[in-house]
N, C-alpha and C positions, 0 to 999 in steps of 0.2 A: 475521614478516610484518606489515606495516602494512595493516590492513584498511580500505578506503575505504568499503565498504558491504557489509552482510550481511543477507540476508533469507531467512526460512524459511516454507514452507507444508507440503505433503506432500513437497516437495523443497526443496533449498536451493541458493543461489548465493552466490558470494563474489567481490568485485572487489578486487584488491590488488596491491601491489608488494612483492616479497620483499627484505627487508633483513637478515634474521636467520633462524636456524633456526625452522621453523614447528611449532606444536603439533599441527596436523592431519597425518595421514598421507595423502600424495597418491599417486594412481595414476601420476602423472608428476611429475618434478621441476619445481617452480614456477620461472618465469624471474625473474631479479632485474633491476630497472630500473637498478641501479647498474653491473652487470657485463655486461648483455646476455646473449647466448648463442644458439646455433643452435637453431632450432625443428625437432625431429626429424620432425614430420609434414609440414613444408613445405620441408624441405631445407636444406643448408648455406647460410650467408650470410643467412638470414632472421632478423632480430633481433626479439626481443620486448621490449616495455617494460612494459606492464601485462598482467596475465593475468586472464581471467574463468573461474571454475571453478564447476561445478555437480555435484550428486550427489543420490541418492535415487531415488524412483520416476520412471521414464522414460516412462511412458505418454503418448501423444499427442505425443511429441517435445519435451516441456516442458524437458528438459535441454539441448537445442540441439546434440546430438551426432549428428544425422542418423539417429537410430534411436529405437526405443521401449525400448531396453534400460535396465534399472535399473543404477545405479552405487552401490556401497557405499563407494567412496572418491572424493574430489574429482577431477574430470577437467576438463581445460581445454577451453573452447569456442573453437575457433580461428576460427570464422566471425564472431565478435562484433566490432563496430566500436569499436575502442578508441583511435582516433587523436585524438579530441577532448580538449580541456583540461577541459571540464566534463562529468562523467559521473554519471548517476543509474541505479540498479539497483533492480528490484522484482520480486517473485514473487506471482502469484495462485495460485488453487487448482490449475489445470492450464494456466497460461500464464505466460510470463515476458516482461520488457521491459527495455530499456536505452535511455537517452537520451544521445546523444553530441553535444555542442555544439548542443542544441536539436532534433536529428533523432531521431525515435522509431523504434526497431526492436523487433519483437515476434516471439514464436514459441510453439509449443505448440498446445493445443486451440483450434480456431476456432469451435466450436459457439456459436450465438447471435450470432456476429459480434464476439466479444470481441477479436479481433486487429485489427479495424479495416481490413480489406482489401477490404471490399465483398462478401465471401462468407463461407462457413462452413468453408472448407478449413483443414486443420491444417498447421502449418509446423514442420518438424523442425530448421530452422536460422533464425537471425535474419533477418527481412525488414523492409525499411524501410516505414513507414506514412507516406505522403506527404500524405494528405488533410488532416491538421490544419494543416500549414503552408500548403497550397493554399487552405483555407477562410479561415483567420484572417490569413494573410500574416505570421505570427509563428512563432518557434520555441516549443518547449515549455520551461517553466521548472520544472514540477513534475508528477509523475504518481503514480497509485496504481492497483493492481490488486486486485480483489476475488474473490469466489468465481466469479461468472459474468459480471462486467462490468469495465470499465476507465474511467479518467478522466484528464484532463490539464488543466493550467492554463498559459496563456500569460503573458508578462511584463506585459501590460496588464490581466490579470485575467479574460480570457475563459475560461469553463469548458466543456470538451467531455467528453461521455460516449458510450460505445458498448458493444454487447454485448447480453446478455439483459435484456429490459425487462419481463418478466412480473410482477415484483414492484414495479414503479415505481421501481426503483433508478437509472434513468437521469435522472429528473427532467424528462422532456419532456412531462409531463401526460398520458401514455398508458401502457398496459400492453402494449407491443409491443417487439420486438427492433429494434436499430439496427445494421446491418452496417458503417456508416461513422460516424466521429465526428460528433456533432451538438452545436451550441451549446445550452447550458442557459441559459434566461432566468429569472432569479430576482429577488426583491425588492431585491437589492443594487444593481441597475442604477440609475445616477444618483446613487449614494452611494459607499461604500467599495468598493474592488475586492477580488476573491477572490485570496488568496495561496496557498491550499493546499486540497486535497481528500483524503479518506480513504475508500476503498471497503471495506465490510465484506462479510459473506456475502451479504446481500441488501438492504443499505441504504448510503447515502452521506452523508458529512458534508462541509461546506465551511466555511472560515474566511476572514473578510474582514480587510482591513487595519485595520479599526476594532475588531477583536476579536470581532465578531459570529459566531455559529455557526449554520449552517443544516443541515437534515437532510431527507432524503426516502428513500422506499423502503418495505420491508416492516416491519411491526410487528404481532406477533401477540398483543398485550396485555401483553408484558413491559416495554414502554416504551423500547426502544432508540433511538427517534427523539427522545425528550425532549419530546414534544408532549402536551398535555392530551388524555386519552382521550375527551373529548366531541367531538373533531374529527370532522366528518361523514364524511370519507374513511376515517378509521380505523374508524368504525362500519360503514360499508358494504363496505369492501374489505380491511380489515386492512393497509392501505398508504396512503401519501400519494405520488402520482406527480409532485410538483413541490416545489421548495425551500420550506421553511417555517422561520421563525426559532425557535430555541430560546431562549425568553425568560428562563427561570428559571436563568440562568447569568451570572456576571460576565464581563467582557471576557476573552477567551482568547488565548493565544499559540501553542498547539499542540493538535491533535486526533488522535484515532485511533478508527476504527470496527472493532469486532470481529465475532464471529459473531452474537451476540445482545445485545451491550452496547456502550457507547460511553464514551470517556474524553476529558478535556480538561485542559490545564494553563492556569490563569488567569494574567493579567498582574498586575503589582504588585510592590512591594518584596520580598515573600515569596510567590512563586507557589504556588498550591495545586492539588491534583489533585482533579477532580470526576469522578464516575462515575454512570451511570444505565443502566437496562435489566435484563436477566436476572441473577440472582445464585444460581442453583442450585448452582454450583460454587465460590461465594465469589469470583467474578471481579471483583466491585465493590469488594472490600477493605473492606466494611462489617461483616463478621462473618457467619457461616453462618446466624444467626438472622434476618438481614434479608432480606426477600423481594424487595428491589429495587423498581424502579418507574420511572416516567417523569420524576420530578423529579431533576435533578442534585444530588448530595450530596457535600460535601467529605469526603475520607477523613481521619479523625482521626489515623491513624498518621503522616501526612505533614505535619500542621499545624505550622508553625514550621520546617519543613525546606525549604530552597530547592530547587525541582525544575527540571529541564531539559526532560525529554521523557517521554512515555508510549507504550506500545504495547499495543493490545488484540488478543488472539488469538482463537481459536475459543471457548475456554472458560477462558481465564486472562488475566492482565495483567502487564506489567512496567513499571517506572518507573526513571528515571535521575536521581539527585540531582546538584547542582552539584559535589559532592565526588567524583563518579565512581562512587558506589555504585549497585548495581542490585538493589533489593529486588524480590521476585516475589510476585504475588498471585493464586492460590497458585503453587507451583513449576511450571515449564513442563511441559506434557503433550505427548505425541506428536500428539494430535489438533489442537493449536492451531498458532499461528504466532508467530514472534518477529521483531523487528527490532532491530538493534544497530549502533551506529556507534563506531568506535575511532579 
């Protein structure tokens, strides 16, 4: 199987086209894009090209199978919109999403408005979120799902967030929920555009075309935002509800927000991995004796090793080298989340 996108939280989803025997054991035979095949649930003559599969904890309909049932084997999500040429897939804690040619579809738990439908209803199958295109006049180019909130970026660099805002993770300058996607106004306006966001458990990172990193949301003193602790909002609220620049960091090319920590891959001839925030489980890759903190620090293990991307989970981290190696910091745990591209 050639996996186009793979994402894990407390559940998992896989988007791919079958071209060879698959390592995973599936509850149904995956459909092959080269050979086609009848879809047994939709009748003879219905051909499948790409298949979206999900498995794990099914609470709140997060698997997209029209039920809350848990699935111990990958099962195909037939209601998923897979006709587009450009597809993006993402899992949050209890919600999932797919972008097909710029159109956003979401399903799962709707509490706090994280599905962007204007209410807090749960969805057991993918439903289109029309509001981003209606507000911006643009499709989505990138998205990210966190623990309780969601974000998306348009081709022109507009950033939208929605969902639970009690921790300031939406970046709207307030501590309240947003049932619909709202534009995030940040200090990048008038300069470099935003090209990517990453939603953590209760904080958000944004990356500009100039390599600048911005953060907002919850910070309980461990430093996940990468902001100096004398920040007035951090002192008063343990949170910063609007985008703030992470200054102690070289220009970055990729970012990832975890449960209580953050990661970035910097630009340059030899990209480096920087980490900051909590380190109780060694997730910063700095050694168990390091207490972590708000200042981004380069991980010595990777110095001189060309890096491609990183992923911050709940309590662990993963990184991908240009040689295709995937060292883990520390090994993946069930409580965390992983992202991988093949």
